[in-house]
DOSE-307715 format. One line per field, with one value per residue (C-alpha): residue in one letter; x, y, z. Coordinates in steps of 0.02 Angstrom, whole numbers, plus 32768, in hexadecimal, padded with zeros to 4 digits. Layout:
<sites>
pamar = (A ...)
xx = (X ...)
yy = (Y ...)
zz = (Z ...)
</sites>
This chain:
<sites>
pamar = (M M S L S G L G R R N G L G W L L A F C T L A G V S A A G A Q N F P T K A I K I V V P N A A G G A A D I T A R T V G Q K L S E A L G Q S V V I E N K A S A G G V V A G E Q V A R S E P D G H T L M L I S S G T A V S A A L F K A L P F D T I K D F S P V S K L A S F D L V L A V S E S G R F K T M G E L L A F A R A N P G K L N V G T P Q I G T T Q N L A A E L F S S T A G L S I Q I V P F N G T P P V I N A L R G G E I D A M V D I L G P L M P Q I Q S K A L R P L A L M G D K R F P G L P D V P V L R E A G G T L A N F N V A S W N G L A V P A K T P R E V V V K L N R E I Q T I L A A P D V K K R L S D L N V T A Q G S T P E G A A D L L N A D I R R W A E V I A R A K I E K Q)
xx = (733E 7337 7319 7266 72D1 7301 7266 7213 72B2 727D 71AF 71D1 7246 71AF 712C 71AB 71B9 70E6 70D1 7157 7119 7061 7092 70FB 703D 6FEF 7078 7085 6FB5 6FAC 7032 6FE8 6F29 6EBF 6EC1 6E04 6D87 6D52 6C85 6C44 6B9A 6B41 6A8C 6A45 69E6 6A6F 6A61 6A5A 6AFC 6B29 6B39 6B89 6C17 6C2B 6C52 6CC3 6D13 6D11 6D50 6DCB 6E0C 6E00 6E7D 6EF7 6EE8 6EE7 6E3A 6D91 6D1C 6C65 6BEC 6B58 6AB2 6A55 69D5 6961 6931 69BA 6A2C 6A15 6A28 6AD7 6B05 6ADB 6B48 6BDB 6BDB 6BE4 6C61 6D0E 6D6D 6DEB 6DC3 6D81 6CCF 6CB2 6C1C 6BE4 6BAE 6B68 6B3D 6A88 6ADE 6AFB 6A30 6A0D 6A72 6A1C 6972 695F 6939 69A7 6A0D 6A52 6B03 6B5E 6B7A 6C1E 6C5F 6C40 6C6D 6D35 6D3E 6DB4 6D8C 6D15 6CE8 6C91 6C1D 6B63 6B23 6A75 6A19 698F 692C 687D 6829 684E 67A9 6797 6799 6841 68E1 6963 6987 6973 68D5 68A9 68D2 687B 67D3 6810 683C 67A4 6706 6732 66F7 66C0 674C 6746 67FB 67DF 687E 6876 684E 684C 6910 6952 69F0 6990 68FB 6966 69EB 692D 6916 69D1 69AF 690F 695B 6A08 6998 6915 6882 67EF 67C2 6769 67D7 6765 67A7 678E 67A0 6841 688C 682B 6777 67DF 6812 6762 670C 677B 675C 669D 66B0 6678 6718 6780 681F 6892 6924 6984 6A22 6A58 6A5F 69CD 6981 6A25 69B4 690A 6994 69E0 6938 68FA 686C 68CA 6949 69BA 69B0 6A47 6AAC 6ACB 6B8A 6C1D 6C54 6BFF 6BE8 6C66 6BC5 6B68 6BE3 6B59 6AFE 6B2A 6B43 6ABC 6B54 6B5A 6AB9 6B03 6AB6 6A8E 6ACF 6B5B 6BB0 6B28 6B79 6B06 6B52 6B10 6BBE 6BD1 6C7B 6CC5 6CCA 6D1D 6CC2 6D34 6DDB 6DFE 6EB7 6F1B 6F7A 6EEF 6E81 6F02 6F2F 6E7D 6E90 6F35 6EE2 6E39 6E96 6EF2 6E53 6DFD 6E82 6EA6 6E2A 6DD5 6D6D 6D5D 6D03 6CBE 6C65 6C57 6C05 6B8B 6B7C 6BCF 6C8A 6D16 6D48 6DA1 6DD5 6E4C 6E03 6E1B 6DB5 6D2C 6D09 6CFD 6C90 6C1F 6C16 6C08 6B76 6B12 6B31 6AD9 6A67 6A2E 6A0B 69B5 692C 6911 6907 6890 682D 683D 6801 68A0 6868)
yy = (4091 411A 41AA 41FC 42BA 4262 4232 42E8 431C 42AC 42C2 4369 4368 42F5 437C 4403 4396 4382 4442 446E 43EA 443D 44E9 44AE 4450 44D8 4564 4502 44FC 458C 45BF 4534 4587 4586 44CD 44E4 4554 45E2 45DD 468D 465D 4704 4732 47A3 478F 47A2 485C 48BD 491A 48A9 482A 488A 48CA 47EF 47D8 4859 4832 4787 4791 47F5 4769 46F8 473D 475A 469F 4644 45E5 4610 4676 4632 468A 4643 469F 465F 46CF 46BA 4725 4751 4705 464D 45EB 4615 4638 4574 4550 4586 4575 44A5 44CB 4495 450E 4516 45B5 4575 45AC 4679 46D2 477C 47B0 4860 48E3 486A 47E1 482C 4859 47AF 477D 47F7 47E2 4726 46B6 462B 4618 4572 45AE 462D 46B6 46E1 462A 45D1 4651 46B3 4783 4785 4841 48CC 48DD 497D 49FB 4A3C 4AD5 4AE9 4B98 4BE9 4C18 4C84 4CB1 4D36 4D94 4D78 4DE1 4DC3 4E09 4DF6 4D89 4E0C 4E22 4D7B 4D60 4E00 4D99 4D37 4D77 4DEE 4D4E 4CA7 4C2A 4C83 4C65 4BCF 4B7F 4AEB 4A56 49B3 491E 4907 48C6 48F9 497A 4A0B 49EA 49D4 4A67 4AD5 4A99 4ABD 4B4C 4B8A 4B6E 4BAF 4C67 4C34 4C3F 4BF6 4BCE 4B30 4AC1 4A7C 49D0 499E 491C 4943 49EC 4A1A 4A11 4A81 4AED 4AEF 4B2B 4BB4 4BF3 4BE2 4C5A 4BB3 4BB9 4C64 4BF5 4B64 4B03 4AA1 4A6C 4AFE 4A99 4A6C 4B27 4B6A 4B73 4BCE 4C3C 4C58 4C84 4CE5 4C9B 4C75 4CE5 4CAB 4CEB 4CA8 4C0E 4BA1 4B86 4BBF 4C2F 4C6D 4C1A 4C63 4C46 4CB6 4D36 4DA3 4D3A 4D26 4C94 4C97 4CB2 4D5D 4D73 4D75 4D57 4CB5 4C7F 4CB9 4C20 4BBB 4B45 4AA9 4A80 49BA 4970 489C 483F 479B 470E 466A 45CA 45B5 455D 4588 458B 4646 4640 463A 46CC 4728 4701 4723 47DE 4811 47DD 483F 48D7 48DB 48C8 4954 49CB 49B3 4A51 4A00 4999 4A35 4A84 49E6 49FD 4AB4 4AAA 4A3F 4ACB 4A58 4A8F 49F0 49D3 494E 4925 48A4 47ED 4838 48CB 4885 4819 48BF 4909 4872 4852 490D 490A 4877 48DC 497D 491B 48B1 494C 49A5 490E 4902 49CD 49CD 493A 48E2 4836 47A7 4721)
zz = (34CA 34A6 3538 3552 353D 3479 346A 347C 342A 3386 339A 339D 32F3 32A6 32D5 3278 31F8 31FF 31F4 318E 30F1 3116 30FA 307B 300E 304E 2FE8 2F57 2F50 2F46 2EDB 2E65 2E74 2E19 2DD6 2D7E 2D3C 2DD0 2DFD 2E4F 2E7C 2E8A 2EF0 2E7D 2DD3 2D40 2CE5 2D8E 2DD6 2E3A 2DB3 2D3C 2DCB 2DFA 2D25 2D06 2D9D 2D5D 2C9F 2CF0 2D65 2CE4 2C86 2D0E 2D61 2CA5 2CDE 2CB2 2D32 2D23 2D68 2D9D 2DD9 2E73 2E90 2F37 2FD1 303B 2FD4 3040 2F9B 2F6E 3017 3045 2F9B 2FA8 305C 303B 2FBD 2FBE 301A 2F9A 2F2E 2EAF 2EE0 2F23 2F4A 2F19 3007 2FF5 3077 304D 3097 3147 313F 3122 31BA 3231 31D4 31D4 3274 3233 3191 315B 3150 31E1 3185 31EE 3227 3170 30F4 30C3 3097 3016 2FF6 2FC9 2F20 2F06 2F6C 2F0E 2F60 2FAC 2F8B 2FE1 2F45 2F2A 2EA4 2E49 2E30 2EE0 2F7F 2FA6 2F54 2FDC 306F 30E5 30AF 30B8 3180 31AA 316D 31BD 3260 3253 3220 327B 3228 3186 3133 30D2 306D 2FFD 2FF0 2FB0 301F 30C6 3105 307E 3072 304D 30C9 3152 30FD 311B 31C8 31F8 31C0 3225 32B8 32B1 3284 3308 327D 327A 31B8 3181 3121 308C 304D 2F8F 2F31 2ED8 2EA5 2DF4 2E74 2EEB 2E4A 2E08 2EE1 2ECA 2E28 2E3D 2EEB 2F51 2FC8 2FF3 2FCD 2FB4 2FD0 2F5F 2F20 2EA4 2DFE 2DE4 2E03 2D8F 2CED 2D57 2DA3 2CE9 2CA9 2D22 2D70 2E15 2E7C 2EE9 2F9B 2FE7 2FE0 3072 3063 30A6 3015 2F71 2ED4 2E40 2DD5 2E46 2E9B 2EC7 2F18 2FCB 3041 30EF 315F 310A 3174 3205 32D1 32D3 3223 3249 322A 31D8 313F 30F4 3050 2FE6 2FC3 2F6E 2F8B 2F72 2FF5 2FED 305C 3127 310C 3063 307D 30C2 302A 2FA5 2FEC 2FFA 2F3A 2F0A 2F5D 2F23 2E74 2E83 2EE7 2E2B 2DD7 2E42 2E06 2D3C 2CEE 2C87 2D16 2D79 2CE4 2CC3 2D73 2D8B 2CED 2D4F 2DEB 2E34 2E77 2E89 2F37 2F73 3039 307E 30B3 315D 313D 30C1 315B 31E5 3159 313B 322B 3232 31B7 321C 32AD 3275 3227 32C1 3302 329E 3297 3346 3343 32C2 330D 3260 3274 3246 31C9)
</sites>
């Protein structure tokens, strides 16, 4: 008869062998990954900067991993359709989702989602950063950020700033600018970017906040004047345009940018996440990829999986605070 101590040693050895076996299987799975086509679900319509970013990275990922990468556009309000599809997919690394600052906004804005943004996804990497810009009409009254701030402070409630729809990153960035600068301004939401541009050029509003890329043709044609970018440093394509934090005072630490990245379903093996991250970092460092994104007025910018998760979590907290402070009704 085996003693209890012998039985314990045998059970302990069994657990150790089982653990080593599972670890070996996991490592082998990562080594063999991918075993089939990879799908990137994009919660945006085809043709925009987010979609082109996903396609640019997807093409290079296909070349690096030796499997086709398919882009599937699932445009919907707040990325709900795309999120639900990816959250319920097999956690094996073959299905990814393009996440963004909009993903964080949705988590903060919607009362209920068919998935948990934090628990149901494992971020893989940040992909790119998209500058936000505060712009005015070239023919308008403001020529500098200082002039706009002085007017807003001297005339509470008189400055009208247009943005896309309520609850977009651009709209919330305008709200955050207002509260951080201690201003009382009217933020006017429109149904998309083109109507905001038309209203600004037509003199219906004084300024607008939007992503830089769609405004660049208007800026280059001298129809719009960019007064300040909202990120932490100047954009290489507009070296003379300051960032808001250069205004000093309560804006000294202001830093808001739109971004996107990739995530897989939670419980995807860590080794697979690491392998995907490693390939993505190599892709984003390639000169041709940097140039392709720069041509879209987008900055290639990778991260560790932990960095991407921290960014998503921090944005959810920040936008939840902005939504509460601005008394925006949850949807």
